[in-house]
N, CA, C, O and CB atoms as a CASP TS submission, in Angstrom:
PFRMAT TS
TARGET T0000
AUTHOR 0000-0000-0000
METHOD Language model
MODEL 1
PARENT N/A
ATOM      1  N   MET     1     -91.691  17.903 147.202  1.00  0.00           N
ATOM      2  CA  MET     1     -90.724  17.631 146.727  1.00  0.00           C
ATOM      3  C   MET     1     -89.887  17.508 145.074  1.00  0.00           C
ATOM      4  O   MET     1     -90.345  17.236 143.965  1.00  0.00           O
ATOM      5  CB  MET     1     -90.856  16.843 147.286  1.00  0.00           C
ATOM      6  N   SER     2     -88.605  17.818 145.499  1.00  0.00           N
ATOM      7  CA  SER     2     -88.100  17.923 143.993  1.00  0.00           C
ATOM      8  C   SER     2     -87.791  17.022 143.085  1.00  0.00           C
ATOM      9  O   SER     2     -88.288  16.021 143.602  1.00  0.00           O
ATOM     10  CB  SER     2     -87.133  18.473 143.912  1.00  0.00           C
ATOM     11  N   LYS     3     -87.147  16.541 141.727  1.00  0.00           N
ATOM     12  CA  LYS     3     -86.649  15.834 141.197  1.00  0.00           C
ATOM     13  C   LYS     3     -85.587  15.692 141.522  1.00  0.00           C
ATOM     14  O   LYS     3     -85.142  14.545 141.482  1.00  0.00           O
ATOM     15  CB  LYS     3     -86.762  15.932 140.323  1.00  0.00           C
ATOM     16  N   ASN     4     -85.027  16.404 141.821  1.00  0.00           N
ATOM     17  CA  ASN     4     -83.427  16.070 142.220  1.00  0.00           C
ATOM     18  C   ASN     4     -83.470  15.136 143.537  1.00  0.00           C
ATOM     19  O   ASN     4     -82.623  14.266 143.741  1.00  0.00           O
ATOM     20  CB  ASN     4     -82.456  17.622 142.614  1.00  0.00           C
ATOM     21  N   GLN     5     -84.822  15.478 144.634  1.00  0.00           N
ATOM     22  CA  GLN     5     -84.575  15.504 145.897  1.00  0.00           C
ATOM     23  C   GLN     5     -85.023  13.825 145.421  1.00  0.00           C
ATOM     24  O   GLN     5     -84.189  12.945 145.636  1.00  0.00           O
ATOM     25  CB  GLN     5     -85.421  16.687 147.106  1.00  0.00           C
ATOM     26  N   ARG     6     -86.558  13.402 144.684  1.00  0.00           N
ATOM     27  CA  ARG     6     -86.726  11.727 143.769  1.00  0.00           C
ATOM     28  C   ARG     6     -85.378  11.019 143.898  1.00  0.00           C
ATOM     29  O   ARG     6     -85.078  10.209 144.775  1.00  0.00           O
ATOM     30  CB  ARG     6     -87.048  11.864 141.796  1.00  0.00           C
ATOM     31  N   MET     7     -84.704  11.396 143.012  1.00  0.00           N
ATOM     32  CA  MET     7     -83.912  10.798 142.418  1.00  0.00           C
ATOM     33  C   MET     7     -82.664  10.442 143.102  1.00  0.00           C
ATOM     34  O   MET     7     -82.093   9.420 142.720  1.00  0.00           O
ATOM     35  CB  MET     7     -83.776  11.399 141.441  1.00  0.00           C
ATOM     36  N   LYS     8     -82.043  11.283 144.265  1.00  0.00           N
ATOM     37  CA  LYS     8     -81.110  11.063 145.547  1.00  0.00           C
ATOM     38  C   LYS     8     -81.979   9.718 146.180  1.00  0.00           C
ATOM     39  O   LYS     8     -81.240   8.734 146.148  1.00  0.00           O
ATOM     40  CB  LYS     8     -81.033  12.658 146.777  1.00  0.00           C
ATOM     41  N   GLU     9     -83.256   9.410 146.714  1.00  0.00           N
ATOM     42  CA  GLU     9     -84.112   8.231 147.343  1.00  0.00           C
ATOM     43  C   GLU     9     -83.674   7.654 146.718  1.00  0.00           C
ATOM     44  O   GLU     9     -82.659   7.084 147.115  1.00  0.00           O
ATOM     45  CB  GLU     9     -85.476   8.025 147.451  1.00  0.00           C
ATOM     46  N   THR    10     -84.179   7.399 145.218  1.00  0.00           N
ATOM     47  CA  THR    10     -84.117   6.101 144.122  1.00  0.00           C
ATOM     48  C   THR    10     -83.022   5.621 143.538  1.00  0.00           C
ATOM     49  O   THR    10     -82.931   4.412 143.325  1.00  0.00           O
ATOM     50  CB  THR    10     -84.809   6.300 143.005  1.00  0.00           C
ATOM     51  N   ASP    11     -82.077   6.449 143.207  1.00  0.00           N
ATOM     52  CA  ASP    11     -80.742   5.896 143.420  1.00  0.00           C
ATOM     53  C   ASP    11     -79.638   7.651 142.945  1.00  0.00           C
ATOM     54  O   ASP    11     -79.596   8.624 142.192  1.00  0.00           O
ATOM     55  CB  ASP    11     -80.516   4.127 142.076  1.00  0.00           C
ATOM     56  N   PRO    12     -79.011   7.011 144.004  1.00  0.00           N
ATOM     57  CA  PRO    12     -78.005   8.020 144.535  1.00  0.00           C
ATOM     58  C   PRO    12     -76.720   8.401 143.085  1.00  0.00           C
ATOM     59  O   PRO    12     -76.552   9.550 142.677  1.00  0.00           O
ATOM     60  CB  PRO    12     -77.158   7.138 146.152  1.00  0.00           C
ATOM     61  N   ASP    13     -76.251   7.648 142.734  1.00  0.00           N
ATOM     62  CA  ASP    13     -76.372   7.722 141.303  1.00  0.00           C
ATOM     63  C   ASP    13     -76.019   8.674 140.648  1.00  0.00           C
ATOM     64  O   ASP    13     -74.915   9.196 140.495  1.00  0.00           O
ATOM     65  CB  ASP    13     -77.398   7.591 140.927  1.00  0.00           C
ATOM     66  N   LEU    14     -77.689   9.048 139.980  1.00  0.00           N
ATOM     67  CA  LEU    14     -78.234   9.807 139.393  1.00  0.00           C
ATOM     68  C   LEU    14     -78.615  11.451 140.304  1.00  0.00           C
ATOM     69  O   LEU    14     -79.193  12.333 139.669  1.00  0.00           O
ATOM     70  CB  LEU    14     -79.302   8.930 138.921  1.00  0.00           C
ATOM     71  N   ALA    15     -78.333  11.621 141.365  1.00  0.00           N
ATOM     72  CA  ALA    15     -78.402  12.650 142.604  1.00  0.00           C
ATOM     73  C   ALA    15     -77.706  13.925 141.884  1.00  0.00           C
ATOM     74  O   ALA    15     -77.976  15.093 142.160  1.00  0.00           O
ATOM     75  CB  ALA    15     -77.466  12.072 144.164  1.00  0.00           C
ATOM     76  N   GLY    16     -77.237  13.714 141.403  1.00  0.00           N
ATOM     77  CA  GLY    16     -76.253  15.106 140.778  1.00  0.00           C
ATOM     78  C   GLY    16     -76.213  15.053 139.476  1.00  0.00           C
ATOM     79  O   GLY    16     -75.494  15.876 138.910  1.00  0.00           O
ATOM     80  N   ALA    17     -76.862  14.218 138.786  1.00  0.00           N
ATOM     81  CA  ALA    17     -77.280  14.535 137.065  1.00  0.00           C
ATOM     82  C   ALA    17     -77.940  15.547 136.870  1.00  0.00           C
ATOM     83  O   ALA    17     -77.870  16.066 135.757  1.00  0.00           O
ATOM     84  CB  ALA    17     -78.140  13.555 136.318  1.00  0.00           C
ATOM     85  N   LEU    18     -78.428  15.887 137.467  1.00  0.00           N
ATOM     86  CA  LEU    18     -79.775  17.121 136.806  1.00  0.00           C
ATOM     87  C   LEU    18     -79.054  18.392 136.953  1.00  0.00           C
ATOM     88  O   LEU    18     -79.170  19.154 135.993  1.00  0.00           O
ATOM     89  CB  LEU    18     -81.525  17.298 137.867  1.00  0.00           C
ATOM     90  N   PRO    19     -78.349  18.785 137.921  1.00  0.00           N
ATOM     91  CA  PRO    19     -77.673  19.396 138.464  1.00  0.00           C
ATOM     92  C   PRO    19     -76.167  19.979 137.278  1.00  0.00           C
ATOM     93  O   PRO    19     -75.600  21.024 136.957  1.00  0.00           O
ATOM     94  CB  PRO    19     -77.496  18.482 139.720  1.00  0.00           C
ATOM     95  N   ALA    20     -76.108  18.718 137.035  1.00  0.00           N
ATOM     96  CA  ALA    20     -74.604  18.860 136.398  1.00  0.00           C
ATOM     97  C   ALA    20     -74.910  19.319 135.146  1.00  0.00           C
ATOM     98  O   ALA    20     -74.231  20.225 134.664  1.00  0.00           O
ATOM     99  CB  ALA    20     -73.652  17.482 136.285  1.00  0.00           C
ATOM    100  N   LEU    21     -76.398  18.534 134.163  1.00  0.00           N
ATOM    101  CA  LEU    21     -76.694  19.042 133.039  1.00  0.00           C
ATOM    102  C   LEU    21     -77.130  20.336 132.920  1.00  0.00           C
ATOM    103  O   LEU    21     -77.226  20.793 131.781  1.00  0.00           O
ATOM    104  CB  LEU    21     -77.438  18.366 132.560  1.00  0.00           C
ATOM    105  N   LYS    22     -77.463  21.135 134.023  1.00  0.00           N
ATOM    106  CA  LYS    22     -77.418  22.488 134.290  1.00  0.00           C
ATOM    107  C   LYS    22     -76.576  23.433 133.707  1.00  0.00           C
ATOM    108  O   LYS    22     -76.675  24.364 132.908  1.00  0.00           O
ATOM    109  CB  LYS    22     -77.242  22.600 135.396  1.00  0.00           C
ATOM    110  N   ARG    23     -75.516  22.764 134.523  1.00  0.00           N
ATOM    111  CA  ARG    23     -74.547  23.506 134.691  1.00  0.00           C
ATOM    112  C   ARG    23     -74.103  23.418 133.097  1.00  0.00           C
ATOM    113  O   ARG    23     -74.059  24.450 132.428  1.00  0.00           O
ATOM    114  CB  ARG    23     -73.556  23.032 135.891  1.00  0.00           C
ATOM    115  N   ALA    24     -73.831  22.345 132.622  1.00  0.00           N
ATOM    116  CA  ALA    24     -73.530  22.177 131.296  1.00  0.00           C
ATOM    117  C   ALA    24     -74.141  23.050 130.172  1.00  0.00           C
ATOM    118  O   ALA    24     -73.540  23.653 129.284  1.00  0.00           O
ATOM    119  CB  ALA    24     -73.815  20.940 131.057  1.00  0.00           C
ATOM    120  N   ALA    25     -75.340  22.988 130.389  1.00  0.00           N
ATOM    121  CA  ALA    25     -75.992  24.269 129.263  1.00  0.00           C
ATOM    122  C   ALA    25     -75.681  25.614 129.442  1.00  0.00           C
ATOM    123  O   ALA    25     -75.718  26.494 128.582  1.00  0.00           O
ATOM    124  CB  ALA    25     -77.547  24.405 129.271  1.00  0.00           C
ATOM    125  N   ALA    26     -75.298  25.741 130.892  1.00  0.00           N
ATOM    126  CA  ALA    26     -74.989  27.172 131.115  1.00  0.00           C
ATOM    127  C   ALA    26     -73.683  26.995 130.513  1.00  0.00           C
ATOM    128  O   ALA    26     -73.848  27.294 129.330  1.00  0.00           O
ATOM    129  CB  ALA    26     -75.040  27.802 132.686  1.00  0.00           C
ATOM    130  N   SER    27     -72.627  26.710 130.672  1.00  0.00           N
ATOM    131  CA  SER    27     -71.223  26.683 129.860  1.00  0.00           C
ATOM    132  C   SER    27     -71.477  26.560 128.382  1.00  0.00           C
ATOM    133  O   SER    27     -70.890  27.198 127.509  1.00  0.00           O
ATOM    134  CB  SER    27     -70.253  25.405 130.303  1.00  0.00           C
ATOM    135  N   ALA    28     -72.523  25.566 128.189  1.00  0.00           N
ATOM    136  CA  ALA    28     -72.396  25.970 126.728  1.00  0.00           C
ATOM    137  C   ALA    28     -73.105  27.105 125.893  1.00  0.00           C
ATOM    138  O   ALA    28     -72.775  27.512 124.779  1.00  0.00           O
ATOM    139  CB  ALA    28     -72.710  24.919 126.098  1.00  0.00           C
ATOM    140  N   LEU    29     -74.164  27.529 126.692  1.00  0.00           N
ATOM    141  CA  LEU    29     -74.502  28.698 126.642  1.00  0.00           C
ATOM    142  C   LEU    29     -73.612  29.958 126.307  1.00  0.00           C
ATOM    143  O   LEU    29     -73.743  30.834 125.453  1.00  0.00           O
ATOM    144  CB  LEU    29     -74.983  28.772 127.648  1.00  0.00           C
ATOM    145  N   ARG    30     -72.401  29.681 127.547  1.00  0.00           N
ATOM    146  CA  ARG    30     -71.756  30.914 127.506  1.00  0.00           C
ATOM    147  C   ARG    30     -70.892  31.333 126.341  1.00  0.00           C
ATOM    148  O   ARG    30     -70.521  32.434 125.935  1.00  0.00           O
ATOM    149  CB  ARG    30     -71.030  30.970 128.577  1.00  0.00           C
ATOM    150  N   LEU    31     -70.627  29.656 125.796  1.00  0.00           N
ATOM    151  CA  LEU    31     -69.394  29.538 124.779  1.00  0.00           C
ATOM    152  C   LEU    31     -69.665  29.945 123.777  1.00  0.00           C
ATOM    153  O   LEU    31     -68.761  30.569 123.223  1.00  0.00           O
ATOM    154  CB  LEU    31     -68.858  28.369 124.469  1.00  0.00           C
ATOM    155  N   SER    32     -71.103  29.813 122.968  1.00  0.00           N
ATOM    156  CA  SER    32     -71.770  30.246 122.273  1.00  0.00           C
ATOM    157  C   SER    32     -71.585  31.666 122.202  1.00  0.00           C
ATOM    158  O   SER    32     -70.902  32.119 121.284  1.00  0.00           O
ATOM    159  CB  SER    32     -72.805  29.826 122.514  1.00  0.00           C
ATOM    160  N   ILE    33     -72.205  32.574 123.213  1.00  0.00           N
ATOM    161  CA  ILE    33     -72.228  33.847 123.397  1.00  0.00           C
ATOM    162  C   ILE    33     -71.209  34.162 122.772  1.00  0.00           C
ATOM    163  O   ILE    33     -71.113  34.652 121.647  1.00  0.00           O
ATOM    164  CB  ILE    33     -72.294  34.299 124.599  1.00  0.00           C
ATOM    165  N   GLN    34     -70.070  33.753 123.843  1.00  0.00           N
ATOM    166  CA  GLN    34     -68.653  34.122 123.449  1.00  0.00           C
ATOM    167  C   GLN    34     -68.140  33.934 121.890  1.00  0.00           C
ATOM    168  O   GLN    34     -67.317  34.733 121.443  1.00  0.00           O
ATOM    169  CB  GLN    34     -67.747  33.263 124.333  1.00  0.00           C
ATOM    170  N   THR    35     -68.646  32.860 121.079  1.00  0.00           N
ATOM    171  CA  THR    35     -67.424  32.720 119.827  1.00  0.00           C
ATOM    172  C   THR    35     -68.965  33.200 118.659  1.00  0.00           C
ATOM    173  O   THR    35     -68.864  33.294 117.436  1.00  0.00           O
ATOM    174  CB  THR    35     -66.343  30.425 119.532  1.00  0.00           C
ATOM    175  N   LYS    36     -70.171  33.417 119.396  1.00  0.00           N
ATOM    176  CA  LYS    36     -71.316  34.376 118.274  1.00  0.00           C
ATOM    177  C   LYS    36     -72.038  33.166 117.445  1.00  0.00           C
ATOM    178  O   LYS    36     -73.003  33.388 116.713  1.00  0.00           O
ATOM    179  CB  LYS    36     -70.321  35.657 116.873  1.00  0.00           C
ATOM    180  N   THR    37     -71.308  31.468 117.686  1.00  0.00           N
ATOM    181  CA  THR    37     -72.313  30.715 117.106  1.00  0.00           C
ATOM    182  C   THR    37     -73.538  30.478 117.785  1.00  0.00           C
ATOM    183  O   THR    37     -73.882  30.879 118.897  1.00  0.00           O
ATOM    184  CB  THR    37     -71.843  29.604 116.809  1.00  0.00           C
ATOM    185  N   PRO    38     -74.216  29.696 116.876  1.00  0.00           N
ATOM    186  CA  PRO    38     -75.694  28.981 117.158  1.00  0.00           C
ATOM    187  C   PRO    38     -76.069  28.123 118.190  1.00  0.00           C
ATOM    188  O   PRO    38     -75.532  27.016 118.139  1.00  0.00           O
ATOM    189  CB  PRO    38     -76.043  28.212 116.177  1.00  0.00           C
ATOM    190  N   PHE    39     -77.294  28.440 119.655  1.00  0.00           N
ATOM    191  CA  PHE    39     -77.109  27.269 120.640  1.00  0.00           C
ATOM    192  C   PHE    39     -78.408  26.658 120.092  1.00  0.00           C
ATOM    193  O   PHE    39     -79.564  27.076 120.159  1.00  0.00           O
ATOM    194  CB  PHE    39     -77.027  27.621 122.447  1.00  0.00           C
ATOM    195  N   ILE    40     -77.951  25.674 119.593  1.00  0.00           N
ATOM    196  CA  ILE    40     -78.962  24.624 119.348  1.00  0.00           C
ATOM    197  C   ILE    40     -79.769  23.829 119.819  1.00  0.00           C
ATOM    198  O   ILE    40     -79.310  22.695 119.962  1.00  0.00           O
ATOM    199  CB  ILE    40     -78.698  24.065 118.981  1.00  0.00           C
ATOM    200  N   VAL    41     -80.741  23.965 120.102  1.00  0.00           N
ATOM    201  CA  VAL    41     -81.898  22.742 120.979  1.00  0.00           C
ATOM    202  C   VAL    41     -82.837  21.622 120.700  1.00  0.00           C
ATOM    203  O   VAL    41     -83.922  21.936 120.213  1.00  0.00           O
ATOM    204  CB  VAL    41     -82.820  23.320 121.542  1.00  0.00           C
ATOM    205  N   PHE    42     -82.672  20.770 120.857  1.00  0.00           N
ATOM    206  CA  PHE    42     -83.635  19.814 120.558  1.00  0.00           C
ATOM    207  C   PHE    42     -84.873  19.878 121.085  1.00  0.00           C
ATOM    208  O   PHE    42     -85.002  18.730 121.511  1.00  0.00           O
ATOM    209  CB  PHE    42     -83.230  18.725 120.829  1.00  0.00           C
ATOM    210  N   ASP    43     -86.078  20.568 121.397  1.00  0.00           N
ATOM    211  CA  ASP    43     -87.760  20.218 122.046  1.00  0.00           C
ATOM    212  C   ASP    43     -88.390  19.940 121.273  1.00  0.00           C
ATOM    213  O   ASP    43     -89.262  20.782 121.063  1.00  0.00           O
ATOM    214  CB  ASP    43     -88.638  21.165 122.689  1.00  0.00           C
ATOM    215  N   GLY    44     -88.435  18.763 120.407  1.00  0.00           N
ATOM    216  CA  GLY    44     -89.448  18.543 119.872  1.00  0.00           C
ATOM    217  C   GLY    44     -89.147  18.979 117.842  1.00  0.00           C
ATOM    218  O   GLY    44     -89.724  18.446 116.894  1.00  0.00           O
ATOM    219  N   LYS    45     -88.189  19.966 117.803  1.00  0.00           N
ATOM    220  CA  LYS    45     -88.221  20.710 116.805  1.00  0.00           C
ATOM    221  C   LYS    45     -86.609  20.914 117.053  1.00  0.00           C
ATOM    222  O   LYS    45     -86.144  20.459 118.098  1.00  0.00           O
ATOM    223  CB  LYS    45     -89.337  21.957 116.807  1.00  0.00           C
ATOM    224  N   ILE    46     -85.789  21.546 116.175  1.00  0.00           N
ATOM    225  CA  ILE    46     -84.162  21.970 116.424  1.00  0.00           C
ATOM    226  C   ILE    46     -84.677  23.668 116.645  1.00  0.00           C
ATOM    227  O   ILE    46     -85.579  24.156 115.965  1.00  0.00           O
ATOM    228  CB  ILE    46     -82.768  21.577 114.708  1.00  0.00           C
ATOM    229  N   VAL    47     -84.038  24.320 117.556  1.00  0.00           N
ATOM    230  CA  VAL    47     -84.470  25.965 117.964  1.00  0.00           C
ATOM    231  C   VAL    47     -83.102  26.360 118.083  1.00  0.00           C
ATOM    232  O   VAL    47     -82.288  25.798 118.816  1.00  0.00           O
ATOM    233  CB  VAL    47     -85.476  26.331 119.543  1.00  0.00           C
ATOM    234  N   ASP    48     -82.819  27.552 117.186  1.00  0.00           N
ATOM    235  CA  ASP    48     -81.044  28.554 117.892  1.00  0.00           C
ATOM    236  C   ASP    48     -82.018  29.148 118.449  1.00  0.00           C
ATOM    237  O   ASP    48     -83.065  29.561 117.951  1.00  0.00           O
ATOM    238  CB  ASP    48     -79.589  29.780 116.807  1.00  0.00           C
ATOM    239  N   LEU    49     -81.392  29.202 120.221  1.00  0.00           N
ATOM    240  CA  LEU    49     -81.943  29.719 121.181  1.00  0.00           C
ATOM    241  C   LEU    49     -81.614  31.643 121.061  1.00  0.00           C
ATOM    242  O   LEU    49     -82.338  32.628 121.208  1.00  0.00           O
ATOM    243  CB  LEU    49     -81.321  28.827 122.508  1.00  0.00           C
ATOM    244  N   LEU    50     -80.381  31.474 120.775  1.00  0.00           N
ATOM    245  CA  LEU    50     -79.903  33.381 120.121  1.00  0.00           C
ATOM    246  C   LEU    50     -80.176  33.740 119.039  1.00  0.00           C
ATOM    247  O   LEU    50     -79.461  34.563 118.467  1.00  0.00           O
ATOM    248  CB  LEU    50     -78.420  33.865 119.932  1.00  0.00           C
ATOM    249  N   ASP    51     -81.238  33.244 118.489  1.00  0.00           N
ATOM    250  CA  ASP    51     -81.771  33.806 116.891  1.00  0.00           C
ATOM    251  C   ASP    51     -82.545  34.650 117.569  1.00  0.00           C
ATOM    252  O   ASP    51     -83.335  34.295 118.443  1.00  0.00           O
ATOM    253  CB  ASP    51     -82.663  32.738 115.626  1.00  0.00           C
ATOM    254  N   GLY    52     -82.314  36.084 117.113  1.00  0.00           N
ATOM    255  CA  GLY    52     -83.254  37.187 117.475  1.00  0.00           C
ATOM    256  C   GLY    52     -83.398  37.471 119.278  1.00  0.00           C
ATOM    257  O   GLY    52     -84.187  38.208 119.870  1.00  0.00           O
ATOM    258  N   GLU    53     -82.311  36.575 119.828  1.00  0.00           N
ATOM    259  CA  GLU    53     -82.363  37.589 121.135  1.00  0.00           C
ATOM    260  C   GLU    53     -81.719  38.619 121.134  1.00  0.00           C
ATOM    261  O   GLU    53     -80.639  38.863 120.594  1.00  0.00           O
ATOM    262  CB  GLU    53     -81.956  37.118 122.290  1.00  0.00           C
ATOM    263  N   PRO    54     -82.443  39.313 121.808  1.00  0.00           N
ATOM    264  CA  PRO    54     -81.822  41.114 121.896  1.00  0.00           C
ATOM    265  C   PRO    54     -80.739  41.068 122.848  1.00  0.00           C
ATOM    266  O   PRO    54     -79.751  41.754 122.584  1.00  0.00           O
ATOM    267  CB  PRO    54     -83.057  42.450 122.585  1.00  0.00           C
ATOM    268  N   ASP    55     -80.745  40.156 124.262  1.00  0.00           N
ATOM    269  CA  ASP    55     -79.938  40.328 125.105  1.00  0.00           C
ATOM    270  C   ASP    55     -79.421  39.160 125.712  1.00  0.00           C
ATOM    271  O   ASP    55     -79.822  38.796 126.818  1.00  0.00           O
ATOM    272  CB  ASP    55     -80.393  41.089 125.858  1.00  0.00           C
ATOM    273  N   PRO    56     -78.332  38.383 124.901  1.00  0.00           N
ATOM    274  CA  PRO    56     -78.370  37.011 124.969  1.00  0.00           C
ATOM    275  C   PRO    56     -77.203  36.751 126.707  1.00  0.00           C
ATOM    276  O   PRO    56     -76.910  35.687 127.251  1.00  0.00           O
ATOM    277  CB  PRO    56     -77.644  36.288 123.129  1.00  0.00           C
ATOM    278  N   GLU    57     -76.859  38.037 127.076  1.00  0.00           N
ATOM    279  CA  GLU    57     -76.571  38.073 128.434  1.00  0.00           C
ATOM    280  C   GLU    57     -77.586  37.418 129.455  1.00  0.00           C
ATOM    281  O   GLU    57     -77.351  36.393 130.096  1.00  0.00           O
ATOM    282  CB  GLU    57     -76.398  39.422 128.742  1.00  0.00           C
ATOM    283  N   ALA    58     -78.812  38.204 129.513  1.00  0.00           N
ATOM    284  CA  ALA    58     -80.124  37.949 130.415  1.00  0.00           C
ATOM    285  C   ALA    58     -80.368  36.338 130.158  1.00  0.00           C
ATOM    286  O   ALA    58     -80.613  35.635 131.138  1.00  0.00           O
ATOM    287  CB  ALA    58     -81.621  39.000 129.870  1.00  0.00           C
ATOM    288  N   LEU    59     -80.322  35.927 129.233  1.00  0.00           N
ATOM    289  CA  LEU    59     -80.724  34.537 128.667  1.00  0.00           C
ATOM    290  C   LEU    59     -79.273  33.960 129.430  1.00  0.00           C
ATOM    291  O   LEU    59     -79.558  32.900 129.986  1.00  0.00           O
ATOM    292  CB  LEU    59     -80.930  34.359 126.622  1.00  0.00           C
ATOM    293  N   LEU    60     -78.245  34.207 129.576  1.00  0.00           N
ATOM    294  CA  LEU    60     -77.251  33.350 130.282  1.00  0.00           C
ATOM    295  C   LEU    60     -77.364  33.352 131.744  1.00  0.00           C
ATOM    296  O   LEU    60     -77.028  32.407 132.457  1.00  0.00           O
ATOM    297  CB  LEU    60     -75.894  33.754 129.948  1.00  0.00           C
ATOM    298  N   ARG    61     -77.795  34.329 132.104  1.00  0.00           N
ATOM    299  CA  ARG    61     -78.178  34.676 133.972  1.00  0.00           C
ATOM    300  C   ARG    61     -78.938  33.906 134.112  1.00  0.00           C
ATOM    301  O   ARG    61     -78.891  33.276 135.168  1.00  0.00           O
ATOM    302  CB  ARG    61     -78.850  36.085 134.631  1.00  0.00           C
ATOM    303  N   GLU    62     -80.224  33.517 132.915  1.00  0.00           N
ATOM    304  CA  GLU    62     -81.184  32.906 133.431  1.00  0.00           C
ATOM    305  C   GLU    62     -80.936  31.473 133.652  1.00  0.00           C
ATOM    306  O   GLU    62     -81.526  30.746 134.451  1.00  0.00           O
ATOM    307  CB  GLU    62     -82.216  33.134 132.714  1.00  0.00           C
ATOM    308  N   PHE    63     -79.834  31.110 132.713  1.00  0.00           N
ATOM    309  CA  PHE    63     -79.135  29.508 132.677  1.00  0.00           C
ATOM    310  C   PHE    63     -78.427  29.311 133.779  1.00  0.00           C
ATOM    311  O   PHE    63     -78.191  28.193 134.239  1.00  0.00           O
ATOM    312  CB  PHE    63     -78.089  29.168 131.479  1.00  0.00           C
ATOM    313  N   GLU    64     -77.993  30.528 134.336  1.00  0.00           N
ATOM    314  CA  GLU    64     -76.871  30.198 135.541  1.00  0.00           C
ATOM    315  C   GLU    64     -78.004  29.957 136.603  1.00  0.00           C
ATOM    316  O   GLU    64     -77.975  28.967 137.334  1.00  0.00           O
ATOM    317  CB  GLU    64     -75.586  31.631 136.028  1.00  0.00           C
ATOM    318  N   ARG    65     -79.129  31.016 136.667  1.00  0.00           N
ATOM    319  CA  ARG    65     -79.458  31.195 137.768  1.00  0.00           C
ATOM    320  C   ARG    65     -80.586  29.439 138.109  1.00  0.00           C
ATOM    321  O   ARG    65     -80.860  28.747 139.090  1.00  0.00           O
ATOM    322  CB  ARG    65     -80.198  32.904 137.754  1.00  0.00           C
ATOM    323  N   ARG    66     -80.760  29.432 137.269  1.00  0.00           N
ATOM    324  CA  ARG    66     -81.570  27.711 137.230  1.00  0.00           C
ATOM    325  C   ARG    66     -80.519  26.524 137.201  1.00  0.00           C
ATOM    326  O   ARG    66     -80.838  25.359 136.961  1.00  0.00           O
ATOM    327  CB  ARG    66     -82.600  27.413 135.611  1.00  0.00           C
ATOM    328  N   ALA    67     -79.278  26.937 137.464  1.00  0.00           N
ATOM    329  CA  ALA    67     -78.330  25.904 137.751  1.00  0.00           C
ATOM    330  C   ALA    67     -77.767  25.866 138.779  1.00  0.00           C
ATOM    331  O   ALA    67     -76.885  25.044 139.029  1.00  0.00           O
ATOM    332  CB  ALA    67     -77.484  25.811 137.040  1.00  0.00           C
ATOM    333  N   ALA    68     -78.172  26.754 139.572  1.00  0.00           N
ATOM    334  CA  ALA    68     -77.376  27.460 140.891  1.00  0.00           C
ATOM    335  C   ALA    68     -78.471  26.737 141.754  1.00  0.00           C
ATOM    336  O   ALA    68     -78.128  26.431 142.896  1.00  0.00           O
ATOM    337  CB  ALA    68     -77.243  29.494 141.059  1.00  0.00           C
ATOM    338  N   GLU    69     -79.860  26.398 141.315  1.00  0.00           N
ATOM    339  CA  GLU    69     -80.905  26.288 142.055  1.00  0.00           C
ATOM    340  C   GLU    69     -80.949  25.182 142.697  1.00  0.00           C
ATOM    341  O   GLU    69     -81.422  25.276 143.830  1.00  0.00           O
ATOM    342  CB  GLU    69     -81.911  26.450 141.458  1.00  0.00           C
ATOM    343  N   ASP    70     -80.392  23.471 142.133  1.00  0.00           N
ATOM    344  CA  ASP    70     -80.158  22.731 142.224  1.00  0.00           C
ATOM    345  C   ASP    70     -78.715  22.412 143.191  1.00  0.00           C
ATOM    346  O   ASP    70     -78.323  21.257 143.352  1.00  0.00           O
ATOM    347  CB  ASP    70     -80.404  22.539 141.175  1.00  0.00           C
TER
END
């Protein structure tokens, strides 16, 4: 059972939260690529995901693929 399925069973208000967050992340990454600005994430430390990324479009495709999974 996926995280999203468990959330649907326990709290229907949160059921769409994870897919929405993934779509928002993909949208923010797309904007970052278009405007050539850093894409900063915080995962225990601050990281610019685009810094040194040879193919930002491939990273965007991966984000969009993951967002579409849920």
